[in-house]
C-alpha positions, 0 to 999 in steps of 0.5 A: 470893793471900791475905796476900801483898803486892807491893812494889818494892824499891829493889835492881832492877827484881825485884818481892818478895812479903812476907807481911802477918803480917811487915809487920804484925809490923814496924808493930806493933814502930814503933807500940809501941816494942819486941818484947814490947809488940807481941807483946802488941798481936799476941797473939803471944810476943816470941820469935814477934815477933822471928822474924817481924822476923828473916825480914822482914830476911832478906827485904829483906837489911838490918835495918829496926830499931835495937835499943836496949836493951829498946826499938826506935828 
């Protein structure tokens, strides 16, 4: 089970699995303050970063970032 992280969400007792790459992408965005800089740090395109965050947000069922122009809060 490489690259799978199990986390318990607040929405009940069901366990959900998250791909570690999606979590690394999320941390990269937060650390860098934006999608483009996170992509540069993680050696991915801005488009790939956006797609991965979309997958993560879809998985948890809510937005995880506040988008502000060219950055995030």
